N, C-alpha and C positions, 0 to 999 in steps of 0.2 A: 638786482640786475635785470629782473623782468620789466622794470619800468623803461629801460632804455629801448628794447625792441618796440614796445608799445608807442613810445614817444617817436621813434623813427618812423613807424608806420603812419602815425598821425601827421608827421611832417611830410611824408610822401603824399598822403591824401591832400593836404593843403597845397603842396607843390603842384599836383595834378590840377586841382581846382584853380590855383593861381595861374598856371600855364594856360588853361582854357580861357580864363578871364582876360589875360593879356592877349591871347590870340584873337579873341573877339574884338578887343579894343583896337588891335593892330589891323584887323581885317576891315575896320571902318575907316582907317587912314588910307591914303593913297599909297599903293605899293611902289617901290622904286621902279622907275622905267627901265625895262630891259628889252633887248632885241627879241622879237618873237621867235626867230630861229634858234637863238640860244635858250630861250625858255622851253621850247619844244624839245631841244636836245637834252636839257636838264631833266625834263619829265621822263624822257626815254632812258637816260642814265639811271635815274632813281628807280624806275620800274625794273630795269635789268639787274640792278644791285640788290633789289629786295629791301631797300632801306626802310621804306614805310611799313612793310610787313613786319620787319624786325622791331621797329618802334612800337607799333600797335601790339605786337606779341609781348613785348616787355611790359607795356602798360597793363595788358590783360593778366599777365603772370603776377603782377604786383597787387592786383585787386583783392585777393584773399587776405593779404596782410593789412591792407587799408580797411577792409571790411571788419576784421577783428579789432582794429583800432577805433572804429566808429560803429559800435553795435547798435547805437540808437537809430541809425538809418535803416529804413525798411529794406527787406530783400529785393523788392521791386526796383529800388534805386540802383542797386548793383547790377541787376539784370539789364535795366535800361542803359546804364552807363556802358556796360560791355557791348551791347548792341549798337549803341551810338558810336563808340570808338571804331567799330568795324565799318559801319555804314558811312561815317564821315571821313574815312581814310583818304578818299580822293581829294577832299578839301585840304587835308594835311599835306598831301603830295604837291598840290598846286602852290601852297604857301612856301614849302621848303624849296620847291623848284626855283622860285624867285631868288632865293638866297644863292643857290648854286649857279644860276644864270648870271648873277651879279659878280660872283667870285671867279668864274672860269670862262675862258674863251670858248667859242664854238668848237674849235679843234680839240681843246682839252676835254670838253664834255663828250665829244665823239670818241676820243681815245679811252676815256673812262668807261663808256658804254661798251666799247670793243673789248676792254679787259674783262668786264663782267660777263660778256658773252663767250669768252674764251674758256677752254677747259679748266684752267686754274681759277678764273673768276667764278665759274660755276661751282667748283669745289669749295671756294671760300664762302660762297653764298650758302652752300649746303651745310657747312660746319659752323657757320657764324652763330646761329641761334643757340647751339650748345655752348659755344665759347662765351657768348654773352651771359647765358644763365650761370655758367660756372664762375665767370668773372664777377657777376653780381653777388653770388654767394660768398666769394672770397672777400669782396668789398664790404659786405655786411658783417662778416666775422671780424674783419680788420677794424671797421668803424665801431663795432660793439666793444672790442678790446680797448680801443682808444677811449671810448666813452666811459667804460668801467674804470679805467685807470684815472681819468680826470675826475670822475665822481668820487673815487676813493681818496684822491688827493685833496678834495674839498671837505671831506669829513673831518671834524675835529678829532685830534689824537687822544 
């Protein structure tokens, strides 16, 4: 059963690396044209929601698992990766803002920002990191249970 979490951690590391590679490739392509006012509204909404901080925090929280799955990588790699995740967060915000600007109208983006600036939106932002961490743990246990069951079903009787 120990092999499953190790494999899951390795998959996470590969997913992070793959996402970074895809992001680099996509950043070299022309982004979809969006209205500059919608793009700015999307940036402001994302900032108000804390979405980028949440994403970077989740990536940083998963680094120890990835590090255990890839012990051949030097500690400096993990230090640099974590530093780069934090330093490059504005680039992530800009990339994701394009998606939101393409998906929502200016008014919708303004309304979303207003929600996150409201007391309820601020409460959601405050509790969301804990909810994400707990949800991730639940998802990991769920996935491990499913993986173990499938692994057991594949063993010869």
